PDB file as gemmi writes it, atoms N, CA and C in Angstrom:
CRYST1    1.000    1.000    1.000  90.00  90.00  90.00 P 1                      
ATOM      1  N   MET A   1     -14.633  66.070  80.068  1.00  0.00           N  
ATOM      2  CA  MET A   1     -15.349  65.277  79.001  1.00  0.00           C  
ATOM      3  C   MET A   1     -16.799  65.517  79.298  1.00  0.00           C  
ATOM      4  N   THR A   2     -17.408  65.654  78.312  1.00  0.00           N  
ATOM      5  CA  THR A   2     -18.695  66.306  78.043  1.00  0.00           C  
ATOM      6  C   THR A   2     -19.624  65.037  78.280  1.00  0.00           C  
ATOM      7  N   PRO A   3     -21.199  65.822  78.856  1.00  0.00           N  
ATOM      8  CA  PRO A   3     -21.881  64.544  79.072  1.00  0.00           C  
ATOM      9  C   PRO A   3     -22.590  64.018  78.058  1.00  0.00           C  
ATOM     10  N   ARG A   4     -22.127  63.977  76.805  1.00  0.00           N  
ATOM     11  CA  ARG A   4     -22.397  63.067  75.953  1.00  0.00           C  
ATOM     12  C   ARG A   4     -21.476  62.268  75.907  1.00  0.00           C  
ATOM     13  N   ASP A   5     -20.154  62.515  75.881  1.00  0.00           N  
ATOM     14  CA  ASP A   5     -19.049  61.102  75.843  1.00  0.00           C  
ATOM     15  C   ASP A   5     -19.138  60.392  77.249  1.00  0.00           C  
ATOM     16  N   LYS A   6     -19.731  61.311  78.594  1.00  0.00           N  
ATOM     17  CA  LYS A   6     -20.025  60.243  79.720  1.00  0.00           C  
ATOM     18  C   LYS A   6     -20.968  59.027  79.650  1.00  0.00           C  
ATOM     19  N   ARG A   7     -22.223  59.753  78.930  1.00  0.00           N  
ATOM     20  CA  ARG A   7     -23.221  59.214  78.361  1.00  0.00           C  
ATOM     21  C   ARG A   7     -22.947  57.744  77.621  1.00  0.00           C  
ATOM     22  N   SER A   8     -22.252  57.960  76.815  1.00  0.00           N  
ATOM     23  CA  SER A   8     -21.534  57.004  75.927  1.00  0.00           C  
ATOM     24  C   SER A   8     -21.030  55.784  76.362  1.00  0.00           C  
ATOM     25  N   SER A   9     -19.559  56.447  77.234  1.00  0.00           N  
ATOM     26  CA  SER A   9     -18.733  55.856  77.905  1.00  0.00           C  
ATOM     27  C   SER A   9     -19.794  54.695  78.989  1.00  0.00           C  
ATOM     28  N   LEU A  10     -20.652  55.207  79.355  1.00  0.00           N  
ATOM     29  CA  LEU A  10     -21.347  54.629  80.509  1.00  0.00           C  
ATOM     30  C   LEU A  10     -22.348  53.345  79.806  1.00  0.00           C  
ATOM     31  N   GLY A  11     -22.808  54.091  78.616  1.00  0.00           N  
ATOM     32  CA  GLY A  11     -23.469  52.979  77.977  1.00  0.00           C  
ATOM     33  C   GLY A  11     -22.702  51.740  77.584  1.00  0.00           C  
ATOM     34  N   ALA A  12     -21.454  52.163  76.876  1.00  0.00           N  
ATOM     35  CA  ALA A  12     -20.670  50.925  76.608  1.00  0.00           C  
ATOM     36  C   ALA A  12     -20.061  50.358  77.613  1.00  0.00           C  
ATOM     37  N   ILE A  13     -19.690  50.600  79.109  1.00  0.00           N  
ATOM     38  CA  ILE A  13     -19.673  49.833  80.228  1.00  0.00           C  
ATOM     39  C   ILE A  13     -21.112  48.588  80.734  1.00  0.00           C  
ATOM     40  N   PHE A  14     -22.292  49.464  80.785  1.00  0.00           N  
ATOM     41  CA  PHE A  14     -23.382  48.843  80.478  1.00  0.00           C  
ATOM     42  C   PHE A  14     -23.223  47.545  79.734  1.00  0.00           C  
ATOM     43  N   ILE A  15     -23.200  47.590  78.292  1.00  0.00           N  
ATOM     44  CA  ILE A  15     -23.096  46.747  76.961  1.00  0.00           C  
ATOM     45  C   ILE A  15     -21.964  45.218  77.634  1.00  0.00           C  
ATOM     46  N   LEU A  16     -20.833  46.330  78.114  1.00  0.00           N  
ATOM     47  CA  LEU A  16     -19.715  45.105  78.326  1.00  0.00           C  
ATOM     48  C   LEU A  16     -20.193  44.483  79.497  1.00  0.00           C  
ATOM     49  N   ILE A  17     -20.579  44.696  80.594  1.00  0.00           N  
ATOM     50  CA  ILE A  17     -21.310  44.079  81.735  1.00  0.00           C  
ATOM     51  C   ILE A  17     -22.151  43.300  81.394  1.00  0.00           C  
ATOM     52  N   GLY A  18     -23.338  43.415  80.606  1.00  0.00           N  
ATOM     53  CA  GLY A  18     -24.287  42.404  80.194  1.00  0.00           C  
ATOM     54  C   GLY A  18     -23.539  41.398  79.259  1.00  0.00           C  
ATOM     55  N   VAL A  19     -22.636  41.639  78.723  1.00  0.00           N  
ATOM     56  CA  VAL A  19     -22.017  40.806  77.526  1.00  0.00           C  
ATOM     57  C   VAL A  19     -21.673  39.304  78.540  1.00  0.00           C  
ATOM     58  N   LEU A  20     -20.309  40.294  79.500  1.00  0.00           N  
ATOM     59  CA  LEU A  20     -19.832  39.094  80.206  1.00  0.00           C  
ATOM     60  C   LEU A  20     -21.007  38.306  81.397  1.00  0.00           C  
ATOM     61  N   PHE A  21     -21.980  39.095  81.460  1.00  0.00           N  
ATOM     62  CA  PHE A  21     -22.977  38.465  82.604  1.00  0.00           C  
ATOM     63  C   PHE A  21     -23.577  37.199  81.419  1.00  0.00           C  
ATOM     64  N   LEU A  22     -24.043  37.856  80.334  1.00  0.00           N  
ATOM     65  CA  LEU A  22     -24.742  36.380  79.349  1.00  0.00           C  
ATOM     66  C   LEU A  22     -23.955  35.547  79.095  1.00  0.00           C  
ATOM     67  N   LEU A  23     -22.485  35.952  78.929  1.00  0.00           N  
ATOM     68  CA  LEU A  23     -21.417  34.725  78.672  1.00  0.00           C  
ATOM     69  C   LEU A  23     -20.928  33.765  79.685  1.00  0.00           C  
ATOM     70  N   ASP A  24     -21.002  34.309  80.838  1.00  0.00           N  
ATOM     71  CA  ASP A  24     -20.978  33.454  82.136  1.00  0.00           C  
ATOM     72  C   ASP A  24     -22.512  32.724  82.570  1.00  0.00           C  
ATOM     73  N   ASN A  25     -23.780  33.381  82.297  1.00  0.00           N  
ATOM     74  CA  ASN A  25     -24.816  32.342  81.812  1.00  0.00           C  
ATOM     75  C   ASN A  25     -24.742  31.142  81.016  1.00  0.00           C  
ATOM     76  N   LEU A  26     -23.969  31.612  80.059  1.00  0.00           N  
ATOM     77  CA  LEU A  26     -24.070  30.490  78.799  1.00  0.00           C  
ATOM     78  C   LEU A  26     -23.167  29.257  79.271  1.00  0.00           C  
ATOM     79  N   ARG A  27     -22.389  29.928  80.073  1.00  0.00           N  
ATOM     80  CA  ARG A  27     -21.197  29.007  80.300  1.00  0.00           C  
ATOM     81  C   ARG A  27     -20.196  28.889  79.281  1.00  0.00           C  
ATOM     82  N   LEU A  28     -19.552  30.389  78.669  1.00  0.00           N  
ATOM     83  CA  LEU A  28     -18.691  30.222  77.907  1.00  0.00           C  
ATOM     84  C   LEU A  28     -17.591  31.080  78.362  1.00  0.00           C  
ATOM     85  N   LEU A  29     -17.457  31.488  79.239  1.00  0.00           N  
ATOM     86  CA  LEU A  29     -16.094  31.666  80.072  1.00  0.00           C  
ATOM     87  C   LEU A  29     -15.366  30.941  80.861  1.00  0.00           C  
ATOM     88  N   PRO A  30     -14.162  31.032  81.006  1.00  0.00           N  
ATOM     89  CA  PRO A  30     -13.271  29.917  81.559  1.00  0.00           C  
ATOM     90  C   PRO A  30     -13.469  29.661  82.931  1.00  0.00           C  
ATOM     91  N   TRP A  31     -13.079  28.932  83.676  1.00  0.00           N  
ATOM     92  CA  TRP A  31     -13.336  28.364  84.838  1.00  0.00           C  
ATOM     93  C   TRP A  31     -12.392  29.651  86.080  1.00  0.00           C  
ATOM     94  N   GLU A  32     -11.590  29.700  85.352  1.00  0.00           N  
ATOM     95  CA  GLU A  32     -10.734  30.866  86.143  1.00  0.00           C  
ATOM     96  C   GLU A  32     -11.455  32.134  86.873  1.00  0.00           C  
ATOM     97  N   ILE A  33     -11.984  32.665  86.199  1.00  0.00           N  
ATOM     98  CA  ILE A  33     -13.063  33.751  86.482  1.00  0.00           C  
ATOM     99  C   ILE A  33     -13.546  33.688  87.590  1.00  0.00           C  
ATOM    100  N   PRO A  34     -13.335  34.578  88.954  1.00  0.00           N  
ATOM    101  CA  PRO A  34     -14.171  34.061  90.032  1.00  0.00           C  
ATOM    102  C   PRO A  34     -15.419  34.609  90.187  1.00  0.00           C  
ATOM    103  N   TYR A  35     -16.075  33.818  91.017  1.00  0.00           N  
ATOM    104  CA  TYR A  35     -17.353  34.040  91.018  1.00  0.00           C  
ATOM    105  C   TYR A  35     -17.887  35.554  91.469  1.00  0.00           C  
ATOM    106  N   TYR A  36     -17.203  36.085  92.238  1.00  0.00           N  
ATOM    107  CA  TYR A  36     -17.587  36.994  92.919  1.00  0.00           C  
ATOM    108  C   TYR A  36     -17.485  38.153  91.719  1.00  0.00           C  
ATOM    109  N   PHE A  37     -17.238  38.127  90.765  1.00  0.00           N  
ATOM    110  CA  PHE A  37     -16.722  39.529  89.833  1.00  0.00           C  
ATOM    111  C   PHE A  37     -18.136  39.481  89.083  1.00  0.00           C  
ATOM    112  N   PHE A  38     -19.282  38.786  89.334  1.00  0.00           N  
ATOM    113  CA  PHE A  38     -20.183  38.125  88.228  1.00  0.00           C  
ATOM    114  C   PHE A  38     -21.849  38.550  89.415  1.00  0.00           C  
ATOM    115  N   THR A  39     -21.413  39.646  90.280  1.00  0.00           N  
ATOM    116  CA  THR A  39     -22.651  39.717  91.143  1.00  0.00           C  
ATOM    117  C   THR A  39     -23.238  41.345  91.012  1.00  0.00           C  
ATOM    118  N   TRP A  40     -24.093  41.283  91.355  1.00  0.00           N  
ATOM    119  CA  TRP A  40     -24.944  42.387  91.292  1.00  0.00           C  
ATOM    120  C   TRP A  40     -24.281  43.819  92.220  1.00  0.00           C  
ATOM    121  N   GLN A  41     -23.727  42.974  93.277  1.00  0.00           N  
ATOM    122  CA  GLN A  41     -23.101  43.872  94.027  1.00  0.00           C  
ATOM    123  C   GLN A  41     -21.871  44.575  93.539  1.00  0.00           C  
ATOM    124  N   MET A  42     -21.006  43.560  92.581  1.00  0.00           N  
ATOM    125  CA  MET A  42     -20.113  44.100  91.496  1.00  0.00           C  
ATOM    126  C   MET A  42     -20.701  45.261  90.621  1.00  0.00           C  
ATOM    127  N   VAL A  43     -21.670  44.984  90.175  1.00  0.00           N  
ATOM    128  CA  VAL A  43     -22.259  46.081  89.300  1.00  0.00           C  
ATOM    129  C   VAL A  43     -22.404  47.672  89.673  1.00  0.00           C  
ATOM    130  N   LEU A  44     -22.659  47.576  91.234  1.00  0.00           N  
ATOM    131  CA  LEU A  44     -22.906  48.704  92.031  1.00  0.00           C  
ATOM    132  C   LEU A  44     -21.270  49.362  92.243  1.00  0.00           C  
ATOM    133  N   VAL A  45     -20.396  48.362  92.765  1.00  0.00           N  
ATOM    134  CA  VAL A  45     -19.109  49.146  92.542  1.00  0.00           C  
ATOM    135  C   VAL A  45     -18.223  49.671  91.681  1.00  0.00           C  
ATOM    136  N   LEU A  46     -18.860  48.811  90.578  1.00  0.00           N  
ATOM    137  CA  LEU A  46     -18.284  49.158  89.182  1.00  0.00           C  
ATOM    138  C   LEU A  46     -18.975  50.499  88.700  1.00  0.00           C  
ATOM    139  N   ILE A  47     -20.018  51.063  89.009  1.00  0.00           N  
ATOM    140  CA  ILE A  47     -20.544  52.085  88.411  1.00  0.00           C  
ATOM    141  C   ILE A  47     -20.233  53.075  89.472  1.00  0.00           C  
ATOM    142  N   GLY A  48     -19.914  52.895  90.770  1.00  0.00           N  
ATOM    143  CA  GLY A  48     -19.124  53.899  92.051  1.00  0.00           C  
ATOM    144  C   GLY A  48     -17.963  54.169  90.869  1.00  0.00           C  
ATOM    145  N   LEU A  49     -16.835  53.329  90.925  1.00  0.00           N  
ATOM    146  CA  LEU A  49     -15.849  53.524  90.274  1.00  0.00           C  
ATOM    147  C   LEU A  49     -16.111  54.194  89.172  1.00  0.00           C  
ATOM    148  N   TYR A  50     -16.967  54.621  88.203  1.00  0.00           N  
ATOM    149  CA  TYR A  50     -16.913  55.021  87.237  1.00  0.00           C  
ATOM    150  C   TYR A  50     -17.280  56.456  87.441  1.00  0.00           C  
ATOM    151  N   GLN A  51     -18.023  56.632  88.631  1.00  0.00           N  
ATOM    152  CA  GLN A  51     -18.820  58.086  89.056  1.00  0.00           C  
ATOM    153  C   GLN A  51     -17.902  58.688  89.677  1.00  0.00           C  
ATOM    154  N   PHE A  52     -16.515  58.149  90.452  1.00  0.00           N  
ATOM    155  CA  PHE A  52     -15.947  58.653  91.027  1.00  0.00           C  
ATOM    156  C   PHE A  52     -14.447  58.979  90.364  1.00  0.00           C  
ATOM    157  N   LEU A  53     -14.448  58.329  89.427  1.00  0.00           N  
ATOM    158  CA  LEU A  53     -13.280  58.732  88.243  1.00  0.00           C  
ATOM    159  C   LEU A  53     -13.846  59.821  87.384  1.00  0.00           C  
ATOM    160  N   SER A  54     -15.214  59.919  87.141  1.00  0.00           N  
ATOM    161  CA  SER A  54     -15.646  60.822  86.172  1.00  0.00           C  
ATOM    162  C   SER A  54     -15.989  62.322  87.270  1.00  0.00           C  
ATOM    163  N   GLY A  55     -15.241  62.102  88.368  1.00  0.00           N  
ATOM    164  CA  GLY A  55     -15.612  63.624  89.080  1.00  0.00           C  
ATOM    165  C   GLY A  55     -16.675  63.730  90.061  1.00  0.00           C  
ATOM    166  N   ASN A  56     -17.864  62.919  89.959  1.00  0.00           N  
ATOM    167  CA  ASN A  56     -18.486  62.617  90.723  1.00  0.00           C  
ATOM    168  C   ASN A  56     -18.322  61.962  92.525  1.00  0.00           C  
ATOM    169  N   ALA A  57     -17.286  62.540  93.086  1.00  0.00           N  
ATOM    170  CA  ALA A  57     -17.018  61.861  94.317  1.00  0.00           C  
ATOM    171  C   ALA A  57     -17.964  61.231  95.134  1.00  0.00           C  
ATOM    172  N   ARG A  58     -18.912  61.972  95.441  1.00  0.00           N  
ATOM    173  CA  ARG A  58     -19.934  61.751  96.471  1.00  0.00           C  
ATOM    174  C   ARG A  58     -20.539  60.659  95.775  1.00  0.00           C  
ATOM    175  N   GLY A  59     -21.215  60.663  94.617  1.00  0.00           N  
ATOM    176  CA  GLY A  59     -22.256  59.754  94.201  1.00  0.00           C  
ATOM    177  C   GLY A  59     -21.322  58.305  93.986  1.00  0.00           C  
ATOM    178  N   GLY A  60     -19.796  58.393  93.842  1.00  0.00           N  
ATOM    179  CA  GLY A  60     -18.963  57.391  93.561  1.00  0.00           C  
ATOM    180  C   GLY A  60     -18.784  56.982  94.902  1.00  0.00           C  
ATOM    181  N   LEU A  61     -18.659  57.286  95.773  1.00  0.00           N  
ATOM    182  CA  LEU A  61     -18.360  56.467  97.186  1.00  0.00           C  
ATOM    183  C   LEU A  61     -19.524  56.329  97.768  1.00  0.00           C  
ATOM    184  N   PHE A  62     -20.932  56.570  97.282  1.00  0.00           N  
ATOM    185  CA  PHE A  62     -22.281  56.018  97.444  1.00  0.00           C  
ATOM    186  C   PHE A  62     -22.280  54.811  97.292  1.00  0.00           C  
ATOM    187  N   PHE A  63     -22.073  54.615  95.629  1.00  0.00           N  
ATOM    188  CA  PHE A  63     -22.262  53.607  94.893  1.00  0.00           C  
ATOM    189  C   PHE A  63     -21.351  52.035  95.670  1.00  0.00           C  
ATOM    190  N   ILE A  64     -20.261  52.789  95.673  1.00  0.00           N  
ATOM    191  CA  ILE A  64     -18.721  51.909  96.174  1.00  0.00           C  
ATOM    192  C   ILE A  64     -19.610  51.074  97.436  1.00  0.00           C  
ATOM    193  N   ALA A  65     -19.772  52.123  98.303  1.00  0.00           N  
ATOM    194  CA  ALA A  65     -20.248  51.606  99.747  1.00  0.00           C  
ATOM    195  C   ALA A  65     -21.610  50.804  99.683  1.00  0.00           C  
ATOM    196  N   LEU A  66     -22.610  51.057  99.190  1.00  0.00           N  
ATOM    197  CA  LEU A  66     -23.803  50.436  98.851  1.00  0.00           C  
ATOM    198  C   LEU A  66     -23.153  48.840  98.567  1.00  0.00           C  
ATOM    199  N   GLY A  67     -22.406  49.069  97.412  1.00  0.00           N  
ATOM    200  CA  GLY A  67     -22.091  47.663  96.790  1.00  0.00           C  
ATOM    201  C   GLY A  67     -21.652  46.717  97.908  1.00  0.00           C  
ATOM    202  N   MET A  68     -20.567  47.431  98.699  1.00  0.00           N  
ATOM    203  CA  MET A  68     -19.813  46.494  99.655  1.00  0.00           C  
ATOM    204  C   MET A  68     -20.870  46.239 100.836  1.00  0.00           C  
ATOM    205  N   ILE A  69     -21.788  47.171 101.465  1.00  0.00           N  
ATOM    206  CA  ILE A  69     -22.775  46.621 101.987  1.00  0.00           C  
ATOM    207  C   ILE A  69     -23.551  45.366 101.886  1.00  0.00           C  
ATOM    208  N   PHE A  70     -23.683  45.262 100.529  1.00  0.00           N  
ATOM    209  CA  PHE A  70     -24.545  44.354 100.178  1.00  0.00           C  
ATOM    210  C   PHE A  70     -23.433  43.009  99.609  1.00  0.00           C  
ATOM    211  N   TRP A  71     -22.119  43.184  99.647  1.00  0.00           N  
ATOM    212  CA  TRP A  71     -21.339  42.016  99.028  1.00  0.00           C  
ATOM    213  C   TRP A  71     -20.883  41.421 100.567  1.00  0.00           C  
ATOM    214  N   LEU A  72     -20.557  42.313 101.454  1.00  0.00           N  
ATOM    215  CA  LEU A  72     -19.866  41.657 102.622  1.00  0.00           C  
ATOM    216  C   LEU A  72     -20.395  40.235 103.279  1.00  0.00           C  
ATOM    217  N   PRO A  73     -21.820  40.521 103.497  1.00  0.00           N  
ATOM    218  CA  PRO A  73     -22.224  39.376 103.905  1.00  0.00           C  
ATOM    219  C   PRO A  73     -22.488  37.975 103.555  1.00  0.00           C  
ATOM    220  N   GLU A  74     -22.044  37.970 102.015  1.00  0.00           N  
ATOM    221  CA  GLU A  74     -21.760  36.814 101.291  1.00  0.00           C  
ATOM    222  C   GLU A  74     -20.454  36.228 101.582  1.00  0.00           C  
ATOM    223  N   TYR A  75     -19.747  36.964 101.819  1.00  0.00           N  
ATOM    224  CA  TYR A  75     -18.231  36.441 101.948  1.00  0.00           C  
ATOM    225  C   TYR A  75     -17.676  36.401 103.372  1.00  0.00           C  
ATOM    226  N   PHE A  76     -18.241  36.877 104.460  1.00  0.00           N  
ATOM    227  CA  PHE A  76     -18.023  36.941 105.474  1.00  0.00           C  
ATOM    228  C   PHE A  76     -19.087  36.662 106.635  1.00  0.00           C  
ATOM    229  N   ASP A  77     -18.846  36.544 107.563  1.00  0.00           N  
ATOM    230  CA  ASP A  77     -19.836  36.185 108.823  1.00  0.00           C  
ATOM    231  C   ASP A  77     -20.586  37.218 109.190  1.00  0.00           C  
ATOM    232  N   ILE A  78     -21.043  38.050 108.557  1.00  0.00           N  
ATOM    233  CA  ILE A  78     -21.649  39.604 109.018  1.00  0.00           C  
ATOM    234  C   ILE A  78     -23.064  39.703 108.377  1.00  0.00           C  
ATOM    235  N   ARG A  79     -24.252  39.769 109.500  1.00  0.00           N  
ATOM    236  CA  ARG A  79     -25.517  40.130 109.299  1.00  0.00           C  
ATOM    237  C   ARG A  79     -25.583  41.651 109.123  1.00  0.00           C  
ATOM    238  N   PHE A  80     -26.556  41.848 108.024  1.00  0.00           N  
ATOM    239  CA  PHE A  80     -27.174  43.349 107.957  1.00  0.00           C  
ATOM    240  C   PHE A  80     -27.589  43.973 109.160  1.00  0.00           C  
ATOM    241  N   ARG A  81     -28.466  43.193 109.701  1.00  0.00           N  
ATOM    242  CA  ARG A  81     -28.836  43.511 110.997  1.00  0.00           C  
ATOM    243  C   ARG A  81     -27.794  44.024 112.140  1.00  0.00           C  
ATOM    244  N   ASP A  82     -26.516  43.441 112.236  1.00  0.00           N  
ATOM    245  CA  ASP A  82     -25.389  43.812 112.942  1.00  0.00           C  
ATOM    246  C   ASP A  82     -24.684  45.130 112.470  1.00  0.00           C  
ATOM    247  N   TYR A  83     -24.700  45.583 111.465  1.00  0.00           N  
ATOM    248  CA  TYR A  83     -24.248  46.762 111.087  1.00  0.00           C  
ATOM    249  C   TYR A  83     -24.959  47.709 110.228  1.00  0.00           C  
ATOM    250  N   TRP A  84     -26.001  47.872 110.460  1.00  0.00           N  
ATOM    251  CA  TRP A  84     -27.145  48.926 109.512  1.00  0.00           C  
ATOM    252  C   TRP A  84     -26.857  50.211 110.737  1.00  0.00           C  
ATOM    253  N   PRO A  85     -26.491  50.188 111.530  1.00  0.00           N  
ATOM    254  CA  PRO A  85     -26.355  51.302 112.225  1.00  0.00           C  
ATOM    255  C   PRO A  85     -25.060  52.404 111.480  1.00  0.00           C  
ATOM    256  N   VAL A  86     -24.022  51.483 110.916  1.00  0.00           N  
ATOM    257  CA  VAL A  86     -23.407  52.063 110.116  1.00  0.00           C  
ATOM    258  C   VAL A  86     -23.840  52.914 108.824  1.00  0.00           C  
ATOM    259  N   VAL A  87     -25.046  52.318 108.470  1.00  0.00           N  
ATOM    260  CA  VAL A  87     -25.667  53.361 107.019  1.00  0.00           C  
ATOM    261  C   VAL A  87     -26.298  54.616 107.647  1.00  0.00           C  
ATOM    262  N   LEU A  88     -26.754  54.461 108.914  1.00  0.00           N  
ATOM    263  CA  LEU A  88     -27.095  55.809 109.382  1.00  0.00           C  
ATOM    264  C   LEU A  88     -25.909  56.869 109.574  1.00  0.00           C  
ATOM    265  N   ILE A  89     -24.842  56.322 110.162  1.00  0.00           N  
ATOM    266  CA  ILE A  89     -23.741  57.171 110.481  1.00  0.00           C  
ATOM    267  C   ILE A  89     -23.285  57.665 108.916  1.00  0.00           C  
ATOM    268  N   ALA A  90     -23.269  56.787 108.269  1.00  0.00           N  
ATOM    269  CA  ALA A  90     -22.525  57.116 106.401  1.00  0.00           C  
ATOM    270  C   ALA A  90     -23.396  58.301 105.869  1.00  0.00           C  
ATOM    271  N   VAL A  91     -25.081  58.150 106.360  1.00  0.00           N  
ATOM    272  CA  VAL A  91     -25.762  59.154 105.740  1.00  0.00           C  
ATOM    273  C   VAL A  91     -25.646  60.705 106.486  1.00  0.00           C  
ATOM    274  N   GLY A  92     -25.325  60.215 107.783  1.00  0.00           N  
ATOM    275  CA  GLY A  92     -25.004  61.653 108.751  1.00  0.00           C  
ATOM    276  C   GLY A  92     -23.907  62.437 108.288  1.00  0.00           C  
ATOM    277  N   VAL A  93     -23.024  61.542 108.107  1.00  0.00           N  
ATOM    278  CA  VAL A  93     -21.736  62.061 107.983  1.00  0.00           C  
ATOM    279  C   VAL A  93     -22.009  62.880 106.128  1.00  0.00           C  
ATOM    280  N   GLY A  94     -22.542  61.955 105.352  1.00  0.00           N  
ATOM    281  CA  GLY A  94     -22.934  62.767 103.901  1.00  0.00           C  
ATOM    282  C   GLY A  94     -23.316  64.168 104.014  1.00  0.00           C  
ATOM    283  N   PHE A  95     -24.345  64.260 105.123  1.00  0.00           N  
ATOM    284  CA  PHE A  95     -24.851  65.623 105.163  1.00  0.00           C  
ATOM    285  C   PHE A  95     -23.948  66.598 105.638  1.00  0.00           C  
ATOM    286  N   LEU A  96     -22.551  65.958 106.523  1.00  0.00           N  
ATOM    287  CA  LEU A  96     -22.147  67.278 107.419  1.00  0.00           C  
ATOM    288  C   LEU A  96     -21.046  67.376 106.525  1.00  0.00           C  
ATOM    289  N   VAL A  97     -20.427  66.898 105.363  1.00  0.00           N  
ATOM    290  CA  VAL A  97     -19.364  67.105 104.656  1.00  0.00           C  
ATOM    291  C   VAL A  97     -19.741  67.994 103.441  1.00  0.00           C  
ATOM    292  N   ASP A  98     -19.173  69.027 103.241  1.00  0.00           N  
ATOM    293  CA  ASP A  98     -19.333  70.249 102.513  1.00  0.00           C  
ATOM    294  C   ASP A  98     -19.305  69.645 101.514  1.00  0.00           C  
ATOM    295  N   LYS A  99     -19.916  69.773 100.072  1.00  0.00           N  
ATOM    296  CA  LYS A  99     -19.889  69.162  98.940  1.00  0.00           C  
ATOM    297  C   LYS A  99     -18.989  69.636  97.806  1.00  0.00           C  
ATOM    298  N   LYS A 100     -18.367  70.928  98.452  1.00  0.00           N  
ATOM    299  CA  LYS A 100     -17.035  71.621  97.865  1.00  0.00           C  
ATOM    300  C   LYS A 100     -15.655  70.834  98.059  1.00  0.00           C  
ATOM    301  N   ARG A 101     -16.026  70.271  99.336  1.00  0.00           N  
ATOM    302  CA  ARG A 101     -14.599  69.681  99.717  1.00  0.00           C  
ATOM    303  C   ARG A 101     -14.401  68.291  98.989  1.00  0.00           C  
ATOM    304  N   LEU A 102     -15.399  67.478  98.808  1.00  0.00           N  
ATOM    305  CA  LEU A 102     -15.259  66.133  97.774  1.00  0.00           C  
ATOM    306  C   LEU A 102     -15.093  66.637  96.293  1.00  0.00           C  
TER     307      LEU A 102                                                      
END                                                                             
């Protein structure tokens, strides 16, 4: 995939996400769609999935992890101050993992 194709498909994804957010704000989407699909955290996860599938494993995993870190406290009884050391551990592992292996 050329850089122009990646840029075009990423632009289309952002437009689609924006349209879905707009339709949700205008209450034009059916009630069956769960709330957690329309959060800014899920946008980070989707960006991560896109990055991961387009060959950027490190960037993809970073965005997925970041989205999950901010998403977990909303649905579980977890506070960021309880698990912030996990962020430090993940950053350390990111420095130690050889970029060629991912």
